[in-house]
C-alpha angles and dihedrals in degrees: 000000000000117000106257111210098033101043108026100050109342117215111259120231101184143134138057117330114257121213089348091304119131118225129039133174144135124317126254090266095250095106089257130068094217139021113228121201115274091206114107106256135198122248089250095049118152111250108234126182120196125187091226136015089250090072092033090060092050090052091051092049091052101034100041115175091349094073136064106204127199116190111198098200109042111134109109089208092053120100101227090210092066099042116138113210117218146192094274089057090053092049090055091048091051089060099040122117092186126032123188118197132169097226125188090103094298098113107012090153088078093065093043094051094041090055091049092049092062092230103140094155097067116112105235120204115197110196095202091052090048089052093055089218120148135183114277118247108287091001141086132258119262097224097188092102096152087079088062110084098198088056091049090052090054089047091054089057091048092051091049091050093049093048090047090054090052093045111022093177091065098037092110091054092051091051091049091050092048090052090050090050091050090050088058089054093059096075088053091055089047090053090052090050090052091051088051090052093048101037109013112152095022117131128240135174131229134194092214137007092254097110099034096112090055091047092050092048088053091055093244127142123232107226096179115121105254090226090061099051092041092051092049092048091050094046091244128138116263114235115247090243093053092045091052091049089052094047089050089065087071103033088052093042092235096145134052098214145001117229104206127196103220094193096064104039121147140154094292097046089045089056089053092048091050091049090054093049092046089053092049092247114146119247117216111198119212134175137203096227133042116282114234114280095017131110122208096265094046091047095050092043089057091048095051093043091050091051092049091049092048093051092048093059 
């Protein structure tokens, strides 16, 4: 899979330096450049910067009151692929003791800004590296590893270890919280296993590769033409031939559901969504960042439940 943030619409770090900080640009569009943790924190809280609120939430769940988390991409209406990093982001990175990035080309601006901030002491957690996943032979890496629950479990341990290094006195608490977080992941994996039992081998369609790890864990087959999902992910136009082949999945009732990325919709994906609805095929909306008011577990529970309900229709 093509790397989203770096290749499709790479974050721009441009403009005149502010307060001796390199890199400025527009905000995320949420009215705030960053999203600080809402959890009450201690005066000695560990400063943590996460590239998205998905990883920010995990840090809050594991760090509790001992962390102050800033999530750079947090607006649920913001397409993460087109995010423009800015000077406030770099200021936060310059103070961070722990940084959590996705990696795999998804959020390369983190490494660039961290290097410019002259903060070499920060503990950097790269989710793709933690996952151990690599591109298949002749293919590209699917970097959306937060939809893979075994990876998220490994990531919880990595976050606890990094926080424990920054605050040895509370290391035991971080480990305990990580274990509790991983315990909450188990029902999600059980739900995926049940879907695999009930619907394994059935075909579905996607607008982008975002949910593919979840789909694979559920034993489902992705019937979407690769040219379609890659073009949408890259922000390119889909060829008429590829679009027609994709629409035929619904008009010919070849798939049981459409998993639709709401954060990167456009005229061509909307045509696909309408084709699915017209054919009576359920549409399962997904996003790349946390919806407002949701934590990671609640968000993923809703995603898996929605997929199970769609397949049962």
